[in-house]
C-alpha positions in Angstrom: -231.5 152.5 -94.8 -234.4 150.0 -94.9 -238.0 151.3 -94.8 -241.0 149.6 -93.3 -244.4 149.9 -95.1 -247.3 151.7 -93.7 -249.1 148.5 -92.9 -247.3 145.5 -91.3 -249.6 142.8 -89.9 -249.5 139.0 -90.0 -250.8 139.2 -93.6 -247.7 141.2 -94.8 -245.1 139.9 -92.4 -243.5 137.2 -94.6 -243.2 139.4 -97.6 -241.9 142.3 -95.6 -239.2 140.2 -94.0 -238.1 138.8 -97.4 -237.9 142.4 -98.6 -235.8 143.5 -95.6 -233.4 140.5 -95.8 -232.9 141.2 -99.6 -232.2 144.8 -98.7 -229.6 143.8 -96.1 -227.5 142.1 -98.9 -226.8 145.5 -100.5 -226.2 147.6 -97.5 -222.6 148.4 -96.6 -221.3 149.8 -93.4 -221.3 148.9 -89.7 -224.9 149.9 -89.0 -228.3 149.0 -90.4 -231.1 151.5 -89.8 -234.7 150.5 -90.3 -237.1 153.5 -90.8 -240.5 152.7 -89.2 -241.9 156.2 -89.4 -244.4 155.3 -92.1 -245.9 152.4 -90.0 -249.4 153.2 -89.0 -251.2 149.8 -89.1 -249.5 147.0 -87.3 -249.8 144.1 -84.9 -247.3 141.9 -83.0 -246.1 140.6 -86.3 -244.3 143.9 -86.8 -242.2 143.1 -83.7 -241.5 139.6 -85.0 -240.3 141.0 -88.3 -238.0 143.6 -86.6 -236.6 141.0 -84.3 -235.8 138.6 -87.1 -234.2 141.4 -89.1 -232.2 142.3 -86.0 -231.0 138.7 -85.8 -229.9 138.8 -89.4 -228.1 142.1 -88.9 -226.3 140.9 -85.7 -225.2 137.7 -87.4 -223.3 140.0 -89.9 -221.7 141.7 -86.8 -223.4 145.0 -87.6 -225.4 147.3 -85.3 -229.2 147.4 -85.7 -231.2 150.6 -85.1 -234.9 151.4 -85.6 -235.8 155.0 -86.4 -239.3 156.4 -86.0 -240.9 153.5 -84.2 -244.5 154.4 -83.3 -245.1 154.8 -79.6 -247.8 152.1 -79.6 -245.3 149.6 -81.0 -242.7 150.6 -78.4 -245.4 150.0 -75.8 -246.2 146.6 -77.3 -242.5 145.7 -77.2 -242.5 146.6 -73.5 -245.5 144.4 -72.9 -243.8 141.4 -74.6 -240.5 142.1 -72.8 -238.5 142.7 -76.0 -238.1 146.5 -75.8 -234.5 146.0 -74.7 -233.7 144.2 -77.9 -234.7 147.1 -80.2 -232.3 150.1 -80.2 -234.6 153.0 -81.0 -233.3 156.2 -82.5 -235.2 159.5 -82.8 
C-alpha cells in the first residue's frame, strides 16, 4: 500500500509523485491501493498526482484504488470531471 502525506499541494506534488512511482516498483500483486486518509491539506495538485499515479499503475495492467479520500477532494474531482477515474474504497 502506498500512503499519501498529510499535505499535498503544488509545492509537494513533484516529490510526492516521485515517491509514489518509486513505491510502485516494489509492490507486487494485481492491485495498488493508495491510502489518502492522512491527507488534510491539499489543492488540485493532489488530484494531478493521483491521476498520474493511476496512469502508471494502469500501464502495468494493475487495478488502482484510493482509500480514505477526503470528501472535499472527492468533491473537487467531481468539479473537474475526473471523479470517474478514481476508484474510491472505504
